[in-house]
FIMARVEX-626962 format. One record per residue (C-alpha): x, y, z; residue in one letter. Coordinates in steps of 0.25 Angstrom, whole numbers. Example, Ala and Ser with C-alpha at 12.3 -4.5 7.8 and 13.67 -1.06 7.14 Angstrom:
BEGIN
49_-18_31_a
55_-4_29_s
END
This chain:
BEGIN
-136_-273_31_m
-129_-263_40_k
-114_-262_42_k
-109_-263_56_v
-95_-259_60_i
-87_-268_70_y
-74_-264_76_i
-66_-275_82_l
-54_-273_92_h
-41_-280_88_v
-41_-288_101_d
-54_-295_97_i
-49_-300_83_v
-36_-303_76_d
-41_-303_62_d
-54_-296_58_i
-53_-302_44_d
-55_-316_50_a
-68_-312_57_l
-81_-313_50_s
-92_-302_52_n
-99_-312_61_d
-87_-314_69_n
-86_-299_72_i
-100_-298_76_k
-98_-310_86_e
-86_-303_91_l
-94_-290_93_h
-104_-298_101_k
-93_-304_110_e
-84_-292_111_f
-92_-279_109_p
-82_-271_116_s
-71_-276_106_r
-80_-276_93_v
-87_-263_91_l
-99_-263_82_r
-105_-251_75_y
-118_-252_68_d
-116_-240_60_n
-104_-230_55_l
-110_-219_63_y
-108_-226_77_d
-94_-230_73_f
-91_-216_68_a
-96_-210_81_y
-88_-219_90_d
-76_-217_81_w
-77_-202_82_n
-83_-201_96_n
-81_-213_104_n
-67_-218_99_y
-63_-223_113_e
-74_-234_111_k
-68_-238_97_m
-56_-246_95_f
-43_-240_89_d
-42_-243_74_p
-29_-250_76_d
-35_-260_86_f
-48_-263_79_s
-54_-269_66_y
-67_-265_60_i
-77_-272_52_r
-90_-268_45_i
-100_-279_45_v
-114_-279_37_e
-125_-283_46_e
-140_-284_45_e
END
């Protein structure tokens, strides 16, 4: 199992706690520009430090770490 990081913009979801991990995966398939996916912490950290314009403001986003096979 690996851990995958999903970042969801607030305009795509009202309550992240109401979403299952499968719901989040489906939202990523439907709206990849509004639900970002990182396969590892290194890619996430790189974008956070170097491509911050690609990422969502923390005040306007949710994050969920999902275990996937």
